[in-house]
Backbone as XML, in Angstrom:
<?xml version="1.0"?>
<chain id="A" units="angstrom">
  <residue number="1" name="UNK">
    <atom name="N" x="34.009" y="40.205" z="99.611"/>
    <atom name="CA" x="34.062" y="39.866" z="98.206"/>
    <atom name="C" x="33.788" y="38.370" z="98.060"/>
  </residue>
  <residue number="2" name="UNK">
    <atom name="N" x="32.904" y="38.042" z="97.165"/>
    <atom name="CA" x="32.540" y="36.646" z="96.925"/>
    <atom name="C" x="33.651" y="35.944" z="96.156"/>
  </residue>
  <residue number="3" name="UNK">
    <atom name="N" x="33.883" y="34.676" z="96.486"/>
    <atom name="CA" x="34.896" y="33.902" z="95.761"/>
    <atom name="C" x="34.330" y="32.532" z="95.412"/>
  </residue>
  <residue number="4" name="UNK">
    <atom name="N" x="34.989" y="31.878" z="94.467"/>
    <atom name="CA" x="34.596" y="30.524" z="94.094"/>
    <atom name="C" x="35.835" y="29.745" z="93.681"/>
  </residue>
  <residue number="5" name="UNK">
    <atom name="N" x="35.719" y="28.443" z="93.739"/>
    <atom name="CA" x="36.820" y="27.596" z="93.301"/>
    <atom name="C" x="36.259" y="26.460" z="92.462"/>
  </residue>
  <residue number="6" name="UNK">
    <atom name="N" x="37.045" y="26.060" z="91.477"/>
    <atom name="CA" x="36.670" y="24.942" z="90.621"/>
    <atom name="C" x="37.858" y="23.997" z="90.517"/>
  </residue>
  <residue number="7" name="UNK">
    <atom name="N" x="37.553" y="22.735" z="90.297"/>
    <atom name="CA" x="38.586" y="21.720" z="90.143"/>
    <atom name="C" x="38.280" y="20.899" z="88.908"/>
  </residue>
  <residue number="8" name="UNK">
    <atom name="N" x="39.324" y="20.595" z="88.157"/>
    <atom name="CA" x="39.194" y="19.814" z="86.933"/>
    <atom name="C" x="40.299" y="18.768" z="86.928"/>
  </residue>
  <residue number="9" name="UNK">
    <atom name="N" x="40.011" y="17.588" z="86.432"/>
    <atom name="CA" x="41.032" y="16.562" z="86.293"/>
    <atom name="C" x="41.531" y="16.526" z="84.858"/>
  </residue>
  <residue number="10" name="UNK">
    <atom name="N" x="42.845" y="16.395" z="84.704"/>
    <atom name="CA" x="43.453" y="16.208" z="83.388"/>
    <atom name="C" x="44.417" y="15.036" z="83.487"/>
  </residue>
  <residue number="11" name="UNK">
    <atom name="N" x="44.621" y="14.375" z="82.386"/>
    <atom name="CA" x="45.524" y="13.228" z="82.376"/>
    <atom name="C" x="46.553" y="13.408" z="81.268"/>
  </residue>
  <residue number="12" name="UNK">
    <atom name="N" x="47.821" y="13.357" z="81.651"/>
    <atom name="CA" x="48.920" y="13.499" z="80.698"/>
    <atom name="C" x="49.443" y="12.118" z="80.332"/>
  </residue>
  <residue number="13" name="UNK">
    <atom name="N" x="49.675" y="11.922" z="79.059"/>
    <atom name="CA" x="50.221" y="10.646" z="78.587"/>
    <atom name="C" x="51.748" y="10.623" z="78.623"/>
  </residue>
  <residue number="14" name="UNK">
    <atom name="N" x="52.343" y="11.798" z="78.639"/>
    <atom name="CA" x="53.806" y="11.910" z="78.597"/>
    <atom name="C" x="54.283" y="12.872" z="79.685"/>
  </residue>
  <residue number="15" name="UNK">
    <atom name="N" x="55.532" y="12.756" z="80.131"/>
    <atom name="CA" x="56.075" y="13.758" z="81.068"/>
    <atom name="C" x="55.991" y="15.147" z="80.432"/>
  </residue>
  <residue number="16" name="UNK">
    <atom name="N" x="55.870" y="16.176" z="81.273"/>
    <atom name="CA" x="55.705" y="17.535" z="80.759"/>
    <atom name="C" x="56.396" y="18.533" z="81.677"/>
  </residue>
  <residue number="17" name="UNK">
    <atom name="N" x="56.685" y="19.704" z="81.129"/>
    <atom name="CA" x="57.347" y="20.778" z="81.872"/>
    <atom name="C" x="56.394" y="21.932" z="82.124"/>
  </residue>
  <residue number="18" name="UNK">
    <atom name="N" x="56.502" y="22.518" z="83.323"/>
    <atom name="CA" x="55.849" y="23.785" z="83.616"/>
    <atom name="C" x="56.906" y="24.706" z="84.221"/>
  </residue>
  <residue number="19" name="UNK">
    <atom name="N" x="56.682" y="25.995" z="84.122"/>
    <atom name="CA" x="57.703" y="26.964" z="84.531"/>
    <atom name="C" x="57.978" y="26.958" z="86.033"/>
  </residue>
  <residue number="20" name="UNK">
    <atom name="N" x="57.039" y="26.498" z="86.849"/>
    <atom name="CA" x="57.222" y="26.501" z="88.303"/>
    <atom name="C" x="58.122" y="25.372" z="88.790"/>
  </residue>
  <residue number="21" name="UNK">
    <atom name="N" x="58.568" y="24.510" z="87.877"/>
    <atom name="CA" x="59.380" y="23.359" z="88.276"/>
    <atom name="C" x="60.490" y="23.156" z="87.249"/>
  </residue>
  <residue number="22" name="UNK">
    <atom name="N" x="61.737" y="22.943" z="87.714"/>
    <atom name="CA" x="62.847" y="22.814" z="86.773"/>
    <atom name="C" x="62.897" y="21.468" z="86.041"/>
  </residue>
  <residue number="23" name="UNK">
    <atom name="N" x="62.308" y="20.432" z="86.632"/>
    <atom name="CA" x="62.334" y="19.098" z="86.036"/>
    <atom name="C" x="60.943" y="18.713" z="85.535"/>
  </residue>
  <residue number="24" name="UNK">
    <atom name="N" x="60.876" y="17.796" z="84.576"/>
    <atom name="CA" x="59.566" y="17.378" z="84.066"/>
    <atom name="C" x="58.728" y="16.694" z="85.148"/>
  </residue>
  <residue number="25" name="UNK">
    <atom name="N" x="57.434" y="16.893" z="85.060"/>
    <atom name="CA" x="56.488" y="16.159" z="85.898"/>
    <atom name="C" x="56.148" y="14.864" z="85.175"/>
  </residue>
  <residue number="26" name="UNK">
    <atom name="N" x="55.926" y="13.787" z="85.898"/>
    <atom name="CA" x="55.637" y="12.507" z="85.236"/>
    <atom name="C" x="54.232" y="12.480" z="84.626"/>
  </residue>
  <residue number="27" name="UNK">
    <atom name="N" x="54.059" y="11.601" z="83.666"/>
    <atom name="CA" x="52.737" y="11.385" z="83.089"/>
    <atom name="C" x="51.803" y="10.918" z="84.193"/>
  </residue>
  <residue number="28" name="UNK">
    <atom name="N" x="50.525" y="11.171" z="84.015"/>
    <atom name="CA" x="49.553" y="10.729" z="85.005"/>
    <atom name="C" x="48.383" y="11.675" z="85.103"/>
  </residue>
  <residue number="29" name="UNK">
    <atom name="N" x="47.570" y="11.447" z="86.126"/>
    <atom name="CA" x="46.364" y="12.242" z="86.348"/>
    <atom name="C" x="46.676" y="13.373" z="87.316"/>
  </residue>
  <residue number="30" name="UNK">
    <atom name="N" x="46.244" y="14.578" z="86.950"/>
    <atom name="CA" x="46.499" y="15.777" z="87.753"/>
    <atom name="C" x="45.194" y="16.517" z="88.019"/>
  </residue>
  <residue number="31" name="UNK">
    <atom name="N" x="45.172" y="17.197" z="89.136"/>
    <atom name="CA" x="44.026" y="18.026" z="89.511"/>
    <atom name="C" x="44.414" y="19.488" z="89.284"/>
  </residue>
  <residue number="32" name="UNK">
    <atom name="N" x="43.597" y="20.211" z="88.536"/>
    <atom name="CA" x="43.800" y="21.648" z="88.307"/>
    <atom name="C" x="42.789" y="22.384" z="89.182"/>
  </residue>
  <residue number="33" name="UNK">
    <atom name="N" x="43.300" y="23.236" z="90.062"/>
    <atom name="CA" x="42.446" y="23.963" z="91.006"/>
    <atom name="C" x="42.517" y="25.451" z="90.672"/>
  </residue>
  <residue number="34" name="UNK">
    <atom name="N" x="41.344" y="26.074" z="90.492"/>
    <atom name="CA" x="41.265" y="27.487" z="90.112"/>
    <atom name="C" x="40.488" y="28.241" z="91.184"/>
  </residue>
  <residue number="35" name="UNK">
    <atom name="N" x="41.072" y="29.325" z="91.669"/>
    <atom name="CA" x="40.418" y="30.229" z="92.619"/>
    <atom name="C" x="40.091" y="31.528" z="91.891"/>
  </residue>
  <residue number="36" name="UNK">
    <atom name="N" x="38.855" y="32.026" z="92.073"/>
    <atom name="CA" x="38.433" y="33.272" z="91.437"/>
    <atom name="C" x="37.682" y="34.131" z="92.445"/>
  </residue>
  <residue number="37" name="UNK">
    <atom name="N" x="37.681" y="35.427" z="92.208"/>
    <atom name="CA" x="36.900" y="36.336" z="93.033"/>
    <atom name="C" x="36.016" y="37.184" z="92.131"/>
  </residue>
  <residue number="38" name="UNK">
    <atom name="N" x="34.829" y="37.515" z="92.658"/>
    <atom name="CA" x="33.878" y="38.317" z="91.878"/>
    <atom name="C" x="34.329" y="39.774" z="91.866"/>
  </residue>
  <residue number="39" name="UNK">
    <atom name="N" x="34.228" y="40.393" z="90.715"/>
    <atom name="CA" x="34.547" y="41.811" z="90.582"/>
    <atom name="C" x="33.336" y="42.628" z="91.026"/>
  </residue>
  <residue number="40" name="UNK">
    <atom name="N" x="33.540" y="43.519" z="91.958"/>
    <atom name="CA" x="32.457" y="44.359" z="92.462"/>
    <atom name="C" x="32.252" y="45.578" z="91.573"/>
  </residue>
  <residue number="41" name="UNK">
    <atom name="N" x="31.046" y="46.129" z="91.631"/>
    <atom name="CA" x="30.768" y="47.387" z="90.963"/>
    <atom name="C" x="30.362" y="47.278" z="89.510"/>
  </residue>
  <residue number="42" name="UNK">
    <atom name="N" x="30.167" y="46.074" z="88.999"/>
    <atom name="CA" x="29.728" y="45.920" z="87.610"/>
    <atom name="C" x="28.238" y="45.602" z="87.586"/>
  </residue>
  <residue number="43" name="UNK">
    <atom name="N" x="27.592" y="45.875" z="86.474"/>
    <atom name="CA" x="26.158" y="45.601" z="86.352"/>
    <atom name="C" x="25.885" y="44.151" z="85.940"/>
  </residue>
  <residue number="44" name="UNK">
    <atom name="N" x="26.937" y="43.354" z="85.816"/>
    <atom name="CA" x="26.807" y="41.944" z="85.458"/>
    <atom name="C" x="27.869" y="41.166" z="86.236"/>
  </residue>
  <residue number="45" name="UNK">
    <atom name="N" x="27.659" y="39.877" z="86.465"/>
    <atom name="CA" x="28.651" y="39.100" z="87.211"/>
    <atom name="C" x="29.902" y="38.861" z="86.375"/>
  </residue>
  <residue number="46" name="UNK">
    <atom name="N" x="31.043" y="39.129" z="86.966"/>
    <atom name="CA" x="32.325" y="38.883" z="86.308"/>
    <atom name="C" x="33.305" y="38.380" z="87.365"/>
  </residue>
  <residue number="47" name="UNK">
    <atom name="N" x="34.171" y="37.468" z="86.952"/>
    <atom name="CA" x="35.109" y="36.832" z="87.874"/>
    <atom name="C" x="36.538" y="37.075" z="87.419"/>
  </residue>
  <residue number="48" name="UNK">
    <atom name="N" x="37.434" y="37.215" z="88.385"/>
    <atom name="CA" x="38.866" y="37.370" z="88.112"/>
    <atom name="C" x="39.596" y="36.199" z="88.747"/>
  </residue>
  <residue number="49" name="UNK">
    <atom name="N" x="40.431" y="35.553" z="87.953"/>
    <atom name="CA" x="41.212" y="34.424" z="88.458"/>
    <atom name="C" x="42.302" y="34.947" z="89.388"/>
  </residue>
  <residue number="50" name="UNK">
    <atom name="N" x="42.378" y="34.386" z="90.580"/>
    <atom name="CA" x="43.396" y="34.808" z="91.539"/>
    <atom name="C" x="44.519" y="33.788" z="91.666"/>
  </residue>
  <residue number="51" name="UNK">
    <atom name="N" x="44.231" y="32.517" z="91.380"/>
    <atom name="CA" x="45.288" y="31.509" z="91.394"/>
    <atom name="C" x="44.864" y="30.284" z="90.602"/>
  </residue>
  <residue number="52" name="UNK">
    <atom name="N" x="45.875" y="29.573" z="90.105"/>
    <atom name="CA" x="45.649" y="28.327" z="89.383"/>
    <atom name="C" x="46.811" y="27.405" z="89.718"/>
  </residue>
  <residue number="53" name="UNK">
    <atom name="N" x="46.504" y="26.228" z="90.222"/>
    <atom name="CA" x="47.551" y="25.263" z="90.559"/>
    <atom name="C" x="47.260" y="23.931" z="89.893"/>
  </residue>
  <residue number="54" name="UNK">
    <atom name="N" x="48.331" y="23.178" z="89.687"/>
    <atom name="CA" x="48.216" y="21.823" z="89.162"/>
    <atom name="C" x="48.900" y="20.912" z="90.168"/>
  </residue>
  <residue number="55" name="UNK">
    <atom name="N" x="48.243" y="19.807" z="90.496"/>
    <atom name="CA" x="48.765" y="18.916" z="91.529"/>
    <atom name="C" x="48.532" y="17.469" z="91.140"/>
  </residue>
  <residue number="56" name="UNK">
    <atom name="N" x="49.510" y="16.635" z="91.485"/>
    <atom name="CA" x="49.363" y="15.198" z="91.301"/>
    <atom name="C" x="49.064" y="14.586" z="92.658"/>
  </residue>
  <residue number="57" name="UNK">
    <atom name="N" x="48.156" y="13.637" z="92.683"/>
    <atom name="CA" x="47.837" y="12.969" z="93.924"/>
    <atom name="C" x="48.490" y="11.593" z="93.942"/>
  </residue>
  <residue number="58" name="UNK">
    <atom name="N" x="48.802" y="11.127" z="95.144"/>
    <atom name="CA" x="49.370" y="9.779" z="95.292"/>
    <atom name="C" x="48.394" y="8.745" z="94.761"/>
  </residue>
  <residue number="59" name="UNK">
    <atom name="N" x="48.913" y="7.728" z="94.099"/>
    <atom name="CA" x="48.051" y="6.750" z="93.457"/>
    <atom name="C" x="47.230" y="5.941" z="94.456"/>
  </residue>
  <residue number="60" name="UNK">
    <atom name="N" x="47.853" y="5.420" z="95.491"/>
    <atom name="CA" x="47.121" y="4.545" z="96.401"/>
    <atom name="C" x="46.443" y="5.305" z="97.536"/>
  </residue>
  <residue number="61" name="UNK">
    <atom name="N" x="47.102" y="6.305" z="98.075"/>
    <atom name="CA" x="46.560" y="6.979" z="99.252"/>
    <atom name="C" x="45.617" y="8.123" z="98.910"/>
  </residue>
  <residue number="62" name="UNK">
    <atom name="N" x="45.731" y="8.705" z="97.713"/>
    <atom name="CA" x="44.925" y="9.852" z="97.343"/>
    <atom name="C" x="45.433" y="11.156" z="97.937"/>
  </residue>
  <residue number="63" name="UNK">
    <atom name="N" x="46.525" y="11.104" z="98.696"/>
    <atom name="CA" x="47.056" y="12.314" z="99.319"/>
    <atom name="C" x="47.782" y="13.169" z="98.289"/>
  </residue>
  <residue number="64" name="UNK">
    <atom name="N" x="47.789" y="14.464" z="98.538"/>
    <atom name="CA" x="48.433" y="15.422" z="97.653"/>
    <atom name="C" x="49.946" y="15.284" z="97.760"/>
  </residue>
  <residue number="65" name="UNK">
    <atom name="N" x="50.628" y="15.179" z="96.629"/>
    <atom name="CA" x="52.091" y="15.107" z="96.636"/>
    <atom name="C" x="52.689" y="16.505" z="96.626"/>
  </residue>
  <residue number="66" name="UNK">
    <atom name="N" x="52.328" y="17.328" z="95.651"/>
    <atom name="CA" x="52.807" y="18.705" z="95.590"/>
    <atom name="C" x="52.002" y="19.470" z="94.551"/>
  </residue>
  <residue number="67" name="UNK">
    <atom name="N" x="51.759" y="20.744" z="94.828"/>
    <atom name="CA" x="51.002" y="21.597" z="93.905"/>
    <atom name="C" x="51.940" y="22.659" z="93.345"/>
  </residue>
  <residue number="68" name="UNK">
    <atom name="N" x="51.752" y="22.992" z="92.069"/>
    <atom name="CA" x="52.573" y="23.990" z="91.392"/>
    <atom name="C" x="51.679" y="25.046" z="90.772"/>
  </residue>
  <residue number="69" name="UNK">
    <atom name="N" x="52.097" y="26.287" z="90.875"/>
    <atom name="CA" x="51.374" y="27.391" z="90.268"/>
    <atom name="C" x="51.547" y="27.349" z="88.750"/>
  </residue>
  <residue number="70" name="UNK">
    <atom name="N" x="50.483" y="27.673" z="88.028"/>
    <atom name="CA" x="50.549" y="27.718" z="86.575"/>
    <atom name="C" x="49.587" y="28.796" z="86.079"/>
  </residue>
  <residue number="71" name="UNK">
    <atom name="N" x="49.541" y="29.002" z="84.784"/>
    <atom name="CA" x="48.637" y="29.974" z="84.176"/>
    <atom name="C" x="47.754" y="29.246" z="83.156"/>
  </residue>
  <residue number="72" name="UNK">
    <atom name="N" x="46.622" y="29.825" z="82.801"/>
    <atom name="CA" x="45.778" y="29.188" z="81.781"/>
    <atom name="C" x="46.511" y="29.000" z="80.450"/>
  </residue>
  <residue number="73" name="UNK">
    <atom name="N" x="47.326" y="29.959" z="80.069"/>
    <atom name="CA" x="48.072" y="29.863" z="78.813"/>
    <atom name="C" x="49.072" y="28.718" z="78.855"/>
  </residue>
  <residue number="74" name="UNK">
    <atom name="N" x="49.816" y="28.626" z="79.953"/>
    <atom name="CA" x="50.803" y="27.556" z="80.091"/>
    <atom name="C" x="50.124" y="26.188" z="80.115"/>
  </residue>
  <residue number="75" name="UNK">
    <atom name="N" x="49.036" y="26.067" z="80.870"/>
    <atom name="CA" x="48.334" y="24.795" z="80.950"/>
    <atom name="C" x="47.788" y="24.383" z="79.588"/>
  </residue>
  <residue number="76" name="UNK">
    <atom name="N" x="47.204" y="25.311" z="78.862"/>
    <atom name="CA" x="46.678" y="25.003" z="77.531"/>
    <atom name="C" x="47.787" y="24.518" z="76.600"/>
  </residue>
  <residue number="77" name="UNK">
    <atom name="N" x="48.962" y="25.138" z="76.698"/>
    <atom name="CA" x="50.089" y="24.750" z="75.838"/>
    <atom name="C" x="50.577" y="23.342" z="76.165"/>
  </residue>
  <residue number="78" name="UNK">
    <atom name="N" x="50.725" y="23.005" z="77.436"/>
    <atom name="CA" x="51.217" y="21.653" z="77.762"/>
    <atom name="C" x="50.150" y="20.597" z="77.474"/>
  </residue>
  <residue number="79" name="UNK">
    <atom name="N" x="48.874" y="20.936" z="77.645"/>
    <atom name="CA" x="47.819" y="19.985" z="77.283"/>
    <atom name="C" x="47.808" y="19.726" z="75.777"/>
  </residue>
  <residue number="80" name="UNK">
    <atom name="N" x="47.958" y="20.779" z="74.995"/>
    <atom name="CA" x="47.966" y="20.630" z="73.545"/>
    <atom name="C" x="49.181" y="19.829" z="73.077"/>
  </residue>
  <residue number="81" name="UNK">
    <atom name="N" x="50.345" y="20.102" z="73.651"/>
    <atom name="CA" x="51.569" y="19.398" z="73.255"/>
    <atom name="C" x="51.474" y="17.904" z="73.582"/>
  </residue>
  <residue number="82" name="UNK">
    <atom name="N" x="50.804" y="17.574" z="74.652"/>
    <atom name="CA" x="50.686" y="16.190" z="75.089"/>
    <atom name="C" x="49.552" y="15.455" z="74.377"/>
  </residue>
  <residue number="83" name="UNK">
    <atom name="N" x="48.588" y="16.196" z="73.878"/>
    <atom name="CA" x="47.388" y="15.557" z="73.377"/>
    <atom name="C" x="46.607" y="14.971" z="74.541"/>
  </residue>
  <residue number="84" name="UNK">
    <atom name="N" x="46.731" y="15.628" z="75.703"/>
    <atom name="CA" x="46.151" y="15.138" z="76.949"/>
    <atom name="C" x="44.647" y="15.033" z="76.865"/>
  </residue>
  <residue number="85" name="UNK">
    <atom name="N" x="44.085" y="14.214" z="77.746"/>
    <atom name="CA" x="42.650" y="13.999" z="77.771"/>
    <atom name="C" x="42.095" y="14.381" z="79.125"/>
  </residue>
  <residue number="86" name="UNK">
    <atom name="N" x="40.825" y="14.740" z="79.146"/>
    <atom name="CA" x="40.113" y="15.005" z="80.407"/>
    <atom name="C" x="39.295" y="13.759" z="80.701"/>
  </residue>
  <residue number="87" name="UNK">
    <atom name="N" x="39.647" y="13.045" z="81.769"/>
    <atom name="CA" x="38.938" y="11.778" z="82.068"/>
    <atom name="C" x="37.477" y="11.988" z="82.380"/>
  </residue>
</chain>
């Protein structure tokens, strides 16, 4: 089965909550990583999302601090509440 992944950067101006973490995440730049797999047996290409994570990277080193699972609905809600921007 064919798969693909995409990454998007988002920047939060204010601390925010997601369901995978009990405490707020700090404001800053986050990487959203989406994994999808192609659905077989259709006459047109279609993809199913298999995972979506949001992660903050260390400011100076660029290393990953921690990734949290999220959903498109949850991410859209926290982005809208923050008025977040895509750099």
